N, C-alpha and C positions, 0 to 999 in steps of 0.2 A: 940517626933515624932515616928510614926509607921515605922516599917521596910518596905522597898520598896517591891513591888511584882515583879515577873518575868516580867510582862508587863511594869512596871516602869523602870526596868533595861534595857529592850530592847529599849524602847523609848529614855531613857537618853543616852544609848550607841550609838544609831544612831545619836542623836543630837550632841554628842561629835565628831562624825566623819564628821560633816558638813552637814548632811542630813536635808533638809528643806522642802522636798516634797515627799509624798508617794502616789502611785497609787494603789488602791485596792478595794476590796469589803468585808465588814465585814460579820461575821457569827459566829455561836455559839462557835466554837472552838477558836475564836479570841477575845472573849468578853473582857478578861482582858487586852489585848493589845489595843483594841479600847478605853477602858475606860482610859488607861494611855495616849493615844493620845488626848483624849477629854480634859484632864487637861493641855495639852501642845499645844493647837491650836495657841498660840501666837508664837510658835517656829517651828511647823511643819504643813504644809498644807496637807490635805488628799483629794485627788481627787477620787471620787467614780465613777467607770465605770459601764457599764450596762452588761458587760460580762467579765469573768476573762481573756479571750483571750486578751482583750484590755489592761489589766493592765500591762502585760509584754511588749506589743508593745509600750505602752506609756513610760514605763521605759526605753526601748531601745532608743526611740527617744530622750528622755531627756538626756540619757548618751552620745549618739553619737553626739549630737549637742552642748554639753557643755564640754565634757571630764570628768564631774563629775559622781559619781555613781548614777545610776537610781535605785529606790527601788520600788518593787511591793509586795503586801501582799494579800494572798488568803487563803481560807479554804482548808482542805485536800481533797483527793480523786478527785471528779469531778472538784473542783476548781483548784487543781494543774494540772490535765490533761488538762483542758481548757487553762491554762496559758502556756503550754509547747511549743506551736508554737512560741511564742515570745521569749522564752528562747533559742530554737534552732536557731532562726534567729539571736539573739544576739551572740550566740556562733560562728556562721559563720562569723560574722562581727566585732569580737573583741570588744564587748560592755561590759563596766564595769557595770554590773547589779547585784543587790542583790534581790533574791526572798525570802521573808519571807513566809514560807509555814506552814500552820496549820498542826496539827497531831491529832490522836486520843489520849485518855489518855495514859500516858506513860506506865502504867502497862499492857495495852492491846495490845501494838504494837507487831506485829508478831505472835499473837496468833490465828488469824482467828475467832474471836468471833462474827463478824458481827456488829461491832460498826458503828455508823453513819459516813458515808463518808470513811469507811475503804477500802483500796485497798491493794492487796498483794505487799509487798516490795516497798512502796512509796520511801523510802530512796534510794534503788537501782536504781529506775527509775531516780531520780534526779541526782544521782552520774554519770549516763551515759550521762547526758546532760549538766553537769556543770564542771567547772574547779575544784570545791571543794564543798562538802556538809557536814554540821555538824548537829547533832541532840542534842538538849538540854534535858537531863534526869533529871535535877534539875534546880531550879531558879539560884543557885550559878554558874552554867555553862554558863549562858547566856552572861555575859560580855566577858568571854574568847572566846566564839564562835564568837561574833561580832568582836572582835579584830582580830581573825584569818581570818575571812571573808574579812576584809579590808586589811590585809597583802596580801592575795591572789589577791585582786582587784588592789592593788597599787604596785605590783611587777610582773616582768616577763610579759607574754602576758596577756592583760586584756580579761577576759571572764566572763560569768555569774557564780555566786556562789549562794548557797542556805543555809538557816538555817531553820530547822524544829523546831517548838515550840508547844509541846502538851498543851492542855488547863489547865491541872492541874499544869503544870510547870509555865505557865503564871500567874496563880492565887496564887501560893505559895509565901511566903515571904522569904527574904534573907537579910543578912547583908553585902553582897558583894557591892563593889563600881562599878559604871558604867565604861565601857571601855574608856580609854583615847584615844586621837587622834593618829592614825597610820600614820606616814609619808610615802611618796613614797620612794621606794627603787629600782630604775632602775638598770639594769645590766650594769656594767662598762666594757668597752672593754679592752682587753689586749693591752698594749702599743706596744709590739713587733709586734703583728698582725696588729695594725694600721700602723706601719711603713712599714711593708711588703705590705699591701694593697695600701698604698699611693705610694710606688715605682712602683707597677704595673700600677696604674692609670696614673702616670706621664710618664711612658714608652709608654702608649697607645697613638696612634695618633687620633683615632676616638672613644673614650669611649662613652658608652650609659648607662644611669641610668634608672632603672625601679623601681617604688615605689608603695607600696600598703598601706593598712589601718594601718600598724604599724607606718608609718611616721606620720599619723594624731594622732594616739593614744598616741604617745610620744611627740606631739607638736614640731615636728622637721622641720617645714617649713623654718624657718630662716636659719638653718644650711644647709638644702637641697639646698636652693637658692645660698648660699655662695659657696658651693662645686661645683655646676653645673656651675656657672659663672667662677670659677677659672679654670675649666677643659674645658670650652666651650662645655659642654656635654648636649645633649638633654635629657629631662626628660619625660619619658612615664609613665602616671598615669593609674593604673588599676581602675576599677569601685570603689573599696573600697578606693582607694587613690586619687580619683578626688578632686581637690581643694588644694592638698598639695602644688602646685605651681600655682599661678594665671594663668588661661588659656590664658590671654593676654600676658604673658611673652614670649619673643622671643624663649626661650628654652623649653616651655611647649608644650606637644603633647598628643593627645589621644592615647590610647594603640594600635589602628589600625596601627599607624605609624611604629610599630615594623616591619611590613612586608616590609617596604621600607628601614628603617634605618639599619636593620640588614645586609643588603647586603654588607655594607662596614665597619660595626662595628668591632673593633678588641679587645674589652673588654666590658663586661656587668657587671655593679654593680647593683645587685637586693637587695633592702632594704625594710624590713617590708612587704614582699609579700610572699605568699606560692610558687610562681613561678612554678606553674603547669598549664597545660591546663585544659579545661573543662572535658577532658577525662582522667585526672590523669597522664598525661605524662609531662616531662619537657618542658618548653617553648622552641620553636625552635629558636635558635640564629644563625643558619647557621654556626655553628662551632666556633663562638666567645667564648672564655673562660669566665667563670662566677665567680664573687665574690658574695657570699651570706652573708647578714647581717640580723639577725633576733633574737628577744628575745625568740622565741619558738625554742628550740633545735631540735624538731622533723622536723621542716621545713628547716633544714640544711642538711638533709639526703636524701637518695634515695626516689623517682626516679631522684632527682636532681643530676647532676654531676657538681662539682665546683673545680676550682683551689685553692680556699681559702674560708673558712667560718669564720664568726665572730659571736659568740654568745653574743649579746649585745643589749642594748637599741638603737633604731634607732637614736634618737636625740644625744645621747652621742657619738655614732660611727660617725655620719656625721660631728658633730662639731670637733671631734678629727681628722678626715681625712682632713677637710678644714684647720685646724690649721697646720697640718703637711705639706700640699701641699703649703700653702701660696697663692701667687698670681702669678703663672707662666704666661709667655707671650705666648698666644696661638693665632694662626691665626683664624680669623672669619670663621665660617662654614655657614654663612648666605645664600650663594648661594645654598648649599646643602639643607638647611632647607626650602628655598623657593620652591625648586623642590618638596620636600616631601609634603609641604602644598598644592601645586597645585594638586598633586596626590590625597591627602586626599579629597580635594574639589570635584574631579571627582567621588570618591567612594561614598561620601555622597550625591551626586546628586541622587543616587538610592532611597534615603528616603527623597526626597525633601518635600513631604507633612508633614511628621512628624517634619522635621526641621523647617518648617514654624510655626507650633504650638509652638515648643520649643523657637523659636525666639520671639514669642509674650509673652511667659512667662518670658523669660530672660529679655526682654525689660521693663517689668513691675516691676520686682523685684529689690530692691536696691542691692548694692554690697554684703551686709551681709545677704541678704534674703536667706531663705533655700528652696531648691527644694527637696521634698520627692517623690521619684519615686514609681512605682508599676509595677507589671508584666502585662502591657498592651501595646498596640502598640506604643503609644507615649513614654511610659516608657522604652521599649526596645531600642528605638532609643536614648533616653537620656543616657543610659548606655554606648553608643558608642561615643556620641558627645556633650553632654550638657556642656557648658562652665561655670565651677565654678570658681569664682574669689577669694574666701577665703576658708580656711580650715573649715570643718564641715558645709558646705552649700549645700552639695549634699548627700543625704542619700538613699541608695538602700538596697535590701534584702540580699546582699552577695551571697555566693554560695548556700545558702539554697533555693533561688528562691521562697520565700514564697508568694503565691498568697493571696491577701487580707490583707496583713500586713500594707499597706501604709497609709490609712486614720487614723487609731488609732495611728500609729507611729508619724504621723504629729501632732496629738493632743498633744503628749508628748513633741515634739519639741516646739510647741507654748506655752505649760504650763511652759516650762523652762524659757522662756523670752517672756512674752505677748506683749512686744513692738516690737519684731522682726517680720518682714514679713515672712510668711510661706505659700507656695503653695503645696497642695497635689494633685497629678495627679493620677487618677484612671480610670479603665475600668468598665463597668457595671457588669462584672463578679466579679472581686475582691472587688468592693465597697460593694457588697451585704453581704460580710462576716461580716462587722462591721458597717453597716449603722445606726444601732441603737445608735451608739455613737454620732449621731447628738444631742441627748439628753444631752450628756456630754458637747459638745461644747456650747450649749445654757445655760446650768446650770451654767457653770463656766466662761461664757463670753469669750471663746477662739476664738479670731478673725481669725480663719483659713479660707483661701481661698481654697475651695474644688472643683476640676474640675472632672467631670465624662464624659469621652469620651464613648459614648454608641452607639453600632452597633447591639445590640440584640443577640450577640453570645459570646461564649468563643472563641475569635478571633483566637488565635494561634492553638487551637484544630481544629477549622473549616478549617483553612488553610491547616493543615496536612491532614485532611480528604479529602479535595479537590484535593490536589496535589499528594498525595501518595496512596489514596484509592478510586480513581475514583468518587469523590464527593458523596461517601456513607456516608452521614451525620448522626451522632449518638450522641444524648444527648449534642449537642453543641449549641443549640438555647436557648434563655432566654426569660422569661416573666418579664418585668421590671415595676416598678411603674412609675407614672408620677412624675418626680423629682421635678418639681415646687410645686406640691401638697404635696409631701413628706416633702420638706423644710418648707412649710407653716404649716404643722401639728406640727412641732417642734418649730414654731415661728421664723424661720430663713429666711433671704432673699434668693431669688433665681434669676437666670438670665439664658438666653439661647443664645448661639452663634453658628452660622452655618459655619463660616470660620475663619481662623487665624486672619484676619483683625478685624472681629467682636469680637473675643476673646480678642484681644489687647485692644479694646475699653472698654470692660467690666472690664478687669483687671486694666485699668488706674484709674477707680473709686473704684474698690473693694479692691485693695491692700492698699492704704492709709486710707481707711475707718476703717480698723482694727476691723471688726465685722464679725461674722460667715456668710458665704455665700456659697451656693451650685450652681455651674455653670454647666448647662447641655449642652454638645456639641454633637449633633447627627452627626455620621460619617458613611461613607461607608467603603469599603475595602482599607486598607493601603498596600503599597508594603512591602515585607518581608525584615527585617533588618538582618536576621540570618547569611548571608554570611559575614557581616561586624563584627559580634560579635564572631562567631566561625569559625576559619580557617578550610578550607576544605569543607565547605558547598557551593554547587554550586550557582552561581549567578542566581537569578530567572528571568523568563520572565517578562519584564516590564508591569505594569498595565497602563491603560489609565490615563493620567495626573490628571483627575478630578474624579477618581474612589472613592476617599475618601469623596467627597462632597455629601451631602444629600439635595434633593430638599425640600424646606419648605412645600410645599403642600403634600409631601409624608410622612410627619412625623405624 
């Protein structure tokens, strides 16, 4: 037998970690890796995108919808730079993602010789956007780097990591063995700290639980529900934490509910959340003391002020707290919760048109169906009130606020489980970033339901120009394709809906069909949701109830 190449060691080490799908685009610096994957097509599927930007978005969608590591592979220089938006989005959303980044020949790195795809300090760029980055200088180093990458991915806070692999290293041979499986190593909470936190929670009469993406990342939903029920404590889910508790559970609330529930709360338990506002300040609890639980030590420090911090995995901490507290007898707070739900309904009336479209989508999706949001008018509303019934069924862009990430990310979700229903919600602005990936959906038979709400503008930019700058519109209008013809050009079905009711009818057929479809929804102006998402933003002047509807003859 011949000795394995660096490409062989890379492929086998990934397979040993359970990797069965890679999103990427091949290129000359990756030839030896591609050849190794060619020999292992029975073990690893390779989905080739049409732009490197989509590879990391897809890997992010795969990772966040499954909890497994999503892997992307791109050439160096422009390939890496194209892929970085997806890496940054994954970083903001706690995504366990591995980027396999090509490099120039190892002896030329850092010398500025003008090698093909060379950029200054690619390693440094990756280091600033990942939890960890390693560079292979020989084929022998590849198994160890893969092992370290998965140690980083499966311990502490999950975030993207990267491995750089020069072409000469991939082509060289080695007698090293491939990396063996790396087990998860969650942070175990301190027992005394658990007892102290449990005592505080038991002493509180009206505790409140706020959860973020860390609860989903650690698969902590069962422990969360047990603790919340034991304490009769409402659970407020941030956008990244949406679905941690079934939205239909009597203790489940959208994060907007904080503005009402904090009035009487006497203790806040914040788990797996950065617990800062959009403006970088601590969340306003109206003076209620805070217990912070996080696997990321930096998220336990200022600007947050806490009476206690627990540096621990969310699932282990919540399970330990629930075991310590047991099942105390607590009076029902249902009357209080009913008042809060009534207040929430009044607030959400401000975005009734968006909620009607969201209701149409929610009604068409099965309980485990995945809603992939986007920075568009219906997507903004979804971040405040979309009801997710299971963990990992709502995916947003995190604090990165990445316009254009949604469609490609949804393809990654669909590729992770082709039998699972997935709906991608887009605006005409963001969809244009990656619409060429309709080719990917067609080629790989990814039965994604893609909705484009189109108004011909960058809607949020135009709203700001209208309301703050005297309707001095600048570069906010769009020239769009005919979406039906676009879909037809790629051999994909299309449909059009003008109202939420029509959309519900289209989705009733499209979702169970499980084949690629592009749904065009022409819309007008939607009411602003920002006062519901960002505290302190004034309530806007209401629009006419039918402002969002477009006359058929006018399209």
